[in-house]
C-alpha positions in Angstrom: 11.8 37.3 22.7 12.6 33.6 20.8 10.1 31.1 20.4 11.4 28.1 21.4 12.2 25.5 18.9 9.6 22.8 17.9 10.0 19.9 19.8 10.2 16.5 17.6 9.2 13.5 19.2 10.5 9.6 18.6 8.5 7.9 16.4 7.3 4.4 17.3 9.0 1.5 15.4 5.3 0.4 14.3 4.9 3.7 12.1 8.1 2.9 10.3 6.8 -1.0 10.1 3.6 -0.1 8.4 5.2 2.3 5.9 8.2 -0.2 5.1 5.0 -2.9 4.3 2.9 -0.3 2.5 6.1 -0.3 0.6 6.9 -3.3 0.0 3.3 -4.1 -1.4 3.7 -1.3 -3.5 6.7 -2.9 -5.0 4.8 -6.5 -5.0 2.2 -4.6 -7.0 4.8 -3.4 -9.8 6.2 -7.1 -10.1 2.9 -7.9 -10.9 2.2 -5.4 -13.7 5.6 -6.2 -14.9 4.3 -10.5 -14.9 1.0 -9.3 -16.1 2.5 -7.3 -19.2 5.0 -10.0 -20.4 2.0 -12.7 -20.0 -0.4 -10.3 -22.2 2.6 -10.1 -24.8 3.0 -13.9 -24.7 -1.0 -14.4 -25.4 -0.5 -12.3 -28.9 2.2 -14.9 -29.7 -0.4 -18.1 -29.0 -1.3 -19.9 -32.2 -5.3 -20.3 -31.7 -7.4 -17.5 -31.2 -9.4 -19.8 -28.2 -5.7 -20.0 -26.3 -5.0 -16.3 -27.3 -8.3 -15.4 -25.5 -7.6 -17.4 -22.3 -4.1 -16.5 -22.0 -5.1 -12.8 -22.6 -8.2 -12.9 -19.7 -5.1 -14.1 -17.2 -3.2 -11.6 -18.0 -6.1 -9.2 -17.2 -6.8 -10.8 -14.0 -2.9 -10.8 -13.1 -3.2 -6.5 -13.9 -6.4 -6.2 -11.8 -4.5 -7.7 -9.0 -1.7 -5.7 -9.5 -3.9 -2.6 -9.2 -5.5 -3.7 -6.2 -2.2 -4.5 -4.3 -0.8 -1.1 -5.5 -3.9 0.6 -4.3 -3.3 -1.2 -0.9 -0.2 -0.7 -0.7 -0.5 3.2 -1.0 -3.5 3.0 1.6 -1.0 1.4 4.2 1.7 3.7 3.4 -0.7 6.5 3.9 -1.8 5.3 7.4 2.4 4.7 8.3 3.2 8.5 7.4 0.1 9.5 9.2 0.1 7.8 12.5 4.4 8.8 12.7 3.0 12.1 12.4 0.6 12.5 14.8 3.7 10.4 16.5 5.7 12.9 16.3 3.3 15.9 17.4 1.2 14.3 20.0 2.4 14.3 23.8 2.4 11.3 25.6 -0.4 12.3 27.8 -2.9 13.2 25.0 -2.0 10.3 22.7 -3.9 10.0 19.4 -4.7 6.6 18.1 -4.6 5.3 14.5 -6.1 1.9 13.8 -6.3 0.2 10.5 -8.5 -3.1 9.8 -7.9 -5.2 6.8 -10.1 -7.8 5.9 -10.7 -9.9 2.8 -13.4 -7.8 2.1 -12.3 -4.0 2.8 -9.8 -1.9 4.4 -10.5 0.3 7.4 -8.8 3.1 8.8 -10.1 4.9 11.9 -8.5 7.4 14.2 -8.6 9.7 17.5 -7.3 13.4 17.5 
């Protein structure tokens, strides 16, 4: 007796959109990293120590933003991928849900399996 092939269901458009937004966020973080490195290099070329210190601090702040942006993008990509996998494997009657919340202080992911 031959087993029936695995049925793969359509993935909702929302899962693709969430994953795409996450990838775009990671790309934005990478761009901010590049800008931050250029700003740090420019800080080394400053004539006065005071302006060099301030430029370096600004570059370090921008690098922090870049790191946070890439981490948030990674969370969003993971959410989209998990959403897509659950959507492909779940039945229409037994709908599994994944919810994501983003505020200025936190990122949360919850789901029903």
